[in-house]
C-alpha positions in Angstrom: 31.7 -23.3 138.2 30.3 -26.0 136.1 30.8 -30.4 137.1 32.7 -32.7 135.8 32.0 -36.0 135.1 34.7 -37.9 133.5 35.1 -42.0 131.1 37.3 -44.7 132.5 37.9 -47.7 131.9 40.0 -50.9 129.8 41.4 -49.7 127.1 39.2 -50.2 123.6 35.8 -49.8 125.7 34.5 -47.3 123.8 35.1 -44.0 126.3 36.4 -41.9 123.2 33.5 -43.0 121.6 31.0 -41.9 124.3 33.0 -38.9 124.6 32.5 -37.7 121.0 28.5 -38.4 121.2 28.3 -36.8 124.7 30.3 -33.6 123.8 28.2 -33.8 119.8 31.3 -33.6 118.4 34.4 -35.4 117.1 36.9 -33.9 119.6 38.5 -37.3 121.1 40.5 -39.4 118.1 39.2 -43.2 117.5 40.7 -46.0 116.1 40.0 -49.5 116.6 43.1 -50.2 118.1 43.7 -50.1 121.8 45.9 -46.6 123.7 44.5 -44.4 121.0 43.9 -42.2 124.1 46.8 -41.4 126.2 46.0 -37.9 127.9 43.3 -36.0 129.3 40.6 -34.7 126.7 38.1 -32.1 127.9 34.9 -30.9 126.3 31.4 -29.2 127.2 28.3 -30.3 126.9 24.9 -30.3 128.1 21.7 -31.9 129.1 17.7 -31.3 130.6 19.7 -27.6 130.8 21.8 -28.5 133.3 25.9 -27.9 131.6 29.1 -29.7 132.5 32.4 -31.0 131.8 33.3 -34.1 130.6 36.6 -35.8 130.6 37.7 -38.8 128.1 40.9 -40.9 129.6 43.5 -43.3 128.7 42.8 -46.6 129.4 43.8 -48.2 132.2 46.5 -50.8 132.4 47.5 -51.8 135.8 50.7 -53.0 137.0 51.8 -52.1 133.5 55.7 -52.0 132.5 54.2 -50.2 129.3 56.1 -46.7 129.0 52.3 -45.1 127.5 50.0 -47.3 129.7 51.8 -46.5 133.2 51.8 -42.8 132.3 48.3 -43.7 131.4 47.1 -45.0 134.4 48.0 -42.0 136.7 46.2 -39.7 134.5 43.2 -41.5 134.6 44.0 -40.6 138.3 44.0 -37.1 138.2 41.1 -37.3 136.3 39.7 -39.3 139.4 40.4 -36.4 141.5 39.3 -33.5 139.5 35.9 -35.5 138.5 32.5 -35.4 140.3 31.4 -38.2 139.0 32.8 -41.0 136.6 31.1 -43.0 134.4 32.8 -46.3 134.0 32.7 -47.8 130.8 33.4 -52.0 130.3 32.7 -54.1 127.1 29.6 -56.6 127.5 31.1 -58.7 124.0 34.0 -59.3 126.3 32.8 -59.3 129.6 34.5 -58.6 133.7 38.4 -58.9 132.5 41.1 -58.5 135.6 40.9 -54.9 134.9 37.6 -54.2 134.8 38.1 -55.3 138.9 40.9 -53.6 139.2 39.4 -50.4 138.5 36.4 -51.4 140.3 38.5 -51.6 143.5 40.3 -48.3 142.4 36.9 -46.8 142.6 35.4 -48.3 146.0 38.3 -46.3 146.8 37.9 -43.5 145.1 34.3 -42.9 146.6 33.0 -40.9 143.6 29.2 -41.3 142.2 29.8 -44.2 139.6 27.6 -45.0 137.0 28.5 -48.3 134.9 28.4 -47.9 131.4 27.9 -51.5 129.9 29.0 -50.7 126.1 29.0 -52.5 123.2 25.2 -54.0 123.6 23.0 -53.9 120.3 20.7 -57.3 120.5 19.7 -59.4 122.6 21.6 -61.5 123.1 24.9 -59.0 124.2 21.3 -57.5 126.7 21.8 -61.4 128.5 25.6 -60.9 128.5 25.4 -57.9 129.9 23.7 -58.8 132.9 27.1 -60.0 134.5 28.3 -56.6 135.3 25.0 -56.0 137.6 28.0 -58.0 140.1 30.5 -55.4 140.1 28.0 -53.8 142.8 27.0 -51.2 141.3 23.8 -49.3 141.7 23.8 -47.1 138.5 24.5 -49.6 136.0 23.4 -48.7 132.3 22.9 -51.1 129.0 23.9 -48.6 126.2 25.9 -48.9 122.4 27.7 -45.5 122.4 28.7 -45.6 118.3 24.7 -45.9 117.9 23.7 -43.6 121.5 21.4 -46.1 122.2 20.6 -46.0 126.3 22.9 -42.6 126.7 19.7 -40.7 127.3 18.8 -42.7 130.2 22.9 -42.5 131.1 22.1 -39.1 131.1 19.5 -38.6 132.8 20.5 -40.8 135.9 24.0 -38.7 135.9 22.3 -34.6 135.7 19.6 -36.2 138.8 23.2 -36.2 141.0 24.4 -33.3 139.5 24.4 -30.2 140.9 22.2 -27.1 139.8 23.6 -24.7 137.2 24.9 -21.5 139.4 24.6 -18.2 138.3 28.0 -16.6 137.6 27.9 -16.2 134.0 31.2 -18.0 132.2 34.0 -15.2 131.3 35.6 -15.1 128.0 39.4 -16.2 128.6 42.5 -15.6 125.7 43.3 -19.3 124.4 46.9 -19.9 124.0 48.0 -22.6 121.6 51.2 -24.3 122.8 52.5 -25.7 119.1 55.8 -27.1 116.6 57.1 -30.1 115.7 56.9 -33.3 117.4 59.2 -32.7 120.6 59.8 -29.4 120.6 58.9 -29.8 124.3 55.1 -28.4 124.0 53.6 -30.6 126.9 56.6 -29.8 128.9 55.9 -26.3 128.7 52.3 -27.2 129.8 52.8 -29.2 132.7 55.6 -26.0 133.5 52.7 -23.8 133.6 49.3 -25.4 134.7 52.3 -27.1 138.0 50.4 -30.7 137.3 51.3 -33.4 134.9 48.4 -32.9 133.3 50.4 -34.2 129.6 52.5 -37.2 128.8 55.4 -37.0 128.6 58.6 -39.0 126.9 61.2 -38.6 124.7 59.1 -40.7 122.0 58.1 -38.0 118.8 54.1 -37.9 119.0 53.3 -38.9 122.5 50.6 -36.4 122.3 48.3 -37.2 119.9 45.1 -34.6 120.3 45.1 -31.1 121.6 44.1 -31.3 125.5 43.0 -27.4 126.8 44.6 -26.7 130.8 43.2 -23.7 133.0 46.1 -21.5 134.2 44.7 -19.3 136.8 47.7 -17.6 138.7 49.6 -14.7 140.1 46.7 -12.7 138.9 46.6 -14.2 134.6 44.0 -16.1 133.8 43.8 -17.7 130.0 43.3 -21.5 128.7 46.5 -23.4 127.8 46.3 -25.7 124.5 49.2 -28.4 124.5 48.5 -29.6 120.9 49.9 -32.6 118.5 53.7 -32.0 116.6 52.7 -31.0 113.5 55.1 -32.8 110.5 55.8 -32.5 107.3 52.7 -34.4 104.9 55.5 -36.3 103.6 56.7 -37.6 106.7 53.1 -38.6 108.0 52.1 -42.3 108.2 49.6 -43.1 111.0 45.7 -42.3 110.2 46.5 -40.8 113.4 49.1 -38.8 113.8 47.3 -37.5 110.3 44.0 -36.3 112.5 46.4 -36.1 115.0 47.9 -33.3 112.4 44.0 -31.6 111.6 43.6 -30.8 115.3 46.4 -29.1 115.9 46.0 -27.0 113.3 42.2 -27.1 114.3 43.0 -26.0 118.0 46.0 -23.0 115.8 42.4 -21.4 114.2 40.6 -21.2 118.0 43.6 -20.0 119.6 44.2 -16.4 119.4 48.2 -16.6 120.2 50.3 -19.2 119.6 53.3 -19.9 121.5 55.7 -21.4 118.9 58.0 -24.0 120.4 61.6 -24.0 118.1 64.3 -26.9 119.6 67.5 -24.4 120.6 69.6 -27.7 119.4 68.9 -28.1 115.5 67.5 -24.6 115.4 64.7 -22.9 113.8 63.6 -25.7 110.4 62.0 -25.3 107.2 58.7 -26.8 108.6 58.9 -24.9 111.5 58.7 -21.8 108.5 55.6 -23.5 107.7 54.1 -23.5 111.3 54.6 -19.7 111.0 52.6 -19.6 107.5 49.5 -21.3 108.9 50.1 -19.2 112.1 49.9 -15.7 109.7 47.4 -17.1 107.0 44.5 -17.3 109.8 46.3 -14.0 111.8 47.0 -15.2 115.2 49.3 -13.7 117.5 52.7 -15.9 117.3 55.3 -15.6 119.8 58.1 -17.8 119.0 60.1 -20.2 122.1 63.2 -21.8 121.5 63.3 -24.2 123.6 65.9 -26.6 125.4 68.7 -23.4 125.8 69.8 -25.6 128.8 70.9 -28.3 126.2 72.4 -26.0 124.1 76.2 -26.4 123.8 79.6 -23.8 123.4 77.1 -21.1 124.3 79.1 -17.3 123.3 77.3 -13.8 125.2 76.6 -13.0 121.9 75.2 -17.3 120.3 71.3 -15.5 121.8 71.4 -12.0 119.5 72.8 -14.0 116.6 70.3 -16.7 116.5 67.6 -14.3 116.9 68.8 -12.1 114.6 68.9 -15.4 112.3 65.2 -16.6 113.3 63.9 -12.8 112.0 65.7 -13.1 108.8 64.1 -16.2 107.9 60.5 -15.1 109.4 60.9 -11.6 106.8 58.9 -9.4 106.1 57.0 -10.3 109.4 59.8 -9.6 111.8 58.1 -8.1 114.7 57.9 -11.0 116.9 58.9 -11.6 120.9 61.7 -14.5 120.8 62.3 -15.9 124.1 65.2 -18.5 125.4 63.6 -20.4 127.4 64.6 -24.1 128.7 60.7 -26.2 130.0 62.0 -28.7 131.9 63.8 -26.1 134.3 61.2 -23.9 134.3 63.3 -21.3 132.7 62.4 -17.6 131.9 58.6 -19.5 130.9 57.1 -16.7 133.3 58.8 -13.9 130.4 57.2 -16.1 127.8 53.7 -15.7 129.7 54.0 -11.8 130.1 54.7 -12.0 126.6 52.0 -13.5 125.1 49.0 -11.8 127.0 51.4 -8.7 125.7 50.8 -9.7 122.5 47.0 -11.0 123.5 46.1 -7.1 124.2 48.3 -5.5 120.4 45.9 -8.1 118.8 43.0 -6.1 120.3 44.3 -3.0 120.0 41.6 0.0 118.1 43.2 2.8 117.1 40.0 5.7 116.2 39.5 6.5 112.7 40.3 10.1 112.9 43.7 9.6 114.5 44.5 6.8 112.2 44.0 9.1 109.8 46.5 11.8 110.6 48.9 8.9 111.2 48.4 7.9 107.5 48.9 11.7 106.0 52.1 11.7 107.4 52.8 8.6 106.5 51.9 9.0 102.9 53.6 12.7 103.2 57.1 11.5 104.0 57.0 8.6 100.7 53.9 8.8 98.8 52.6 6.7 97.2 53.7 5.3 93.5 52.3 6.9 90.2 49.7 4.4 88.0 50.4 4.8 84.5 51.4 8.2 84.1 48.5 8.9 86.8 49.1 9.6 90.9 47.1 7.1 93.2 45.5 9.5 95.4 45.0 8.1 99.1 41.6 9.5 100.1 40.9 8.5 104.1 41.4 4.6 105.6 40.2 3.1 109.3 40.4 0.2 111.0 38.3 -2.4 110.5 35.8 -4.2 112.9 37.8 -7.6 113.2 39.2 -9.9 115.7 43.1 -8.5 114.6 44.4 -5.3 113.5 43.1 -4.9 110.1 42.8 -1.8 107.9 40.8 -0.1 104.9 42.9 2.3 103.2 40.4 3.9 100.1 42.4 5.3 96.7 41.9 6.1 93.2 43.8 3.2 91.5 44.1 0.1 94.4 45.1 -2.4 92.2 47.8 -0.2 91.2 49.5 -0.4 95.0 52.4 -2.3 95.0 53.4 -4.9 97.7 56.3 -2.9 98.8 54.7 0.0 99.8 52.0 -2.2 101.5 54.7 -3.2 103.4 56.0 0.7 103.3 52.6 1.7 105.1 52.9 -1.8 107.9 56.3 -1.0 108.9 55.0 2.9 109.6 52.3 2.2 111.9 54.4 -0.7 113.4 56.7 1.9 114.3 53.8 4.2 115.6 51.9 1.9 117.5 53.0 -2.0 119.4 51.9 -4.5 116.7 54.3 -7.3 117.8 53.7 -10.0 117.5 50.0 -9.7 115.8 50.3 -10.1 111.7 48.7 -6.9 110.3 46.0 -6.7 107.4 46.5 -3.8 105.2 43.6 -3.7 102.0 43.4 -1.0 99.2 40.1 -0.3 98.0 38.4 1.8 95.3 37.7 5.2 96.1 
């Protein structure tokens, strides 16, 4: 089990800048305005042979009436509980503030090992000003400039001396499920319901989640990574730079995931933007489960309402209709276990492999049932096929005129393969090649 280090402090002291430097990538969004980071963001890093996880938290503001700042304060407290050590960031340019003293009092009560990082020490004048922070009473105090990396080496050296030696356990590869959808579809509510804690901030304000947040699910014999993402809206409606980067992170989360859980608002129904997200998922050959959320808020439900909505969704998804659809309520935890079971089933379907000899027997049956079309008076002759060594179902079929095979016949072969094997929820690629 890797050690966990949390970076905390008041808003706009450079926590996310340090987080990005430690993990070696721009995972946390940074901006000159305060309050950009809202949820806890996780990343892994290594220093002096020791690997550990780093948590970036939102800026701590005590006794705030603001809906986000009060929720961020709760997130910081949870991060404190999870962490083995704390990096307490302060700002040399502004000196000690009331918020810094409030964090100091909280850290003393936590009895966790604290490393004070006095940030923005980038000249001799700031170096003199930074000495003020020794008065906070923490033995391990370091003067750094997170944006350039100055002083971070000494901080990491001291941190790694404290952290325990790594165990001999090898990290297992876990399925990764990304929860995606439009803003305010209930993605963070589902993540919190699955993980059993308020890991991600939830409000009625669309766009609350800005980063992609990872969480480990390990219950009832099931173990996988849950990724909560920012809502993906139409490009024309993305006005803030922060939201633009949030959408990019959500798309990146789709690329890194094995399965995508697409959240659709039951009240609004499936919209054009939902179909655009489905297109993103299919192009990246990821597994798909559609969750129709807020089913408890759907009015005038009758016996066949769910069936009719499901048929409408499948019609709009055409030609990729072989997708599991579940009607859930993330808030009431209604049918979320069913959603998980289907996601794990789709994960198994995505890694399904068919022996070449068996596939060719099936392919011959499919061809005999409906022969391939002719090309300029010549018949297309399919020789054989095989499954390609890719992490998703892809098949190469060899014939004499690959360019003559129309899309409709490719769809026919795909549908026939799906009838014989369970590839529900998984996009399939079929390539015709010259032989």
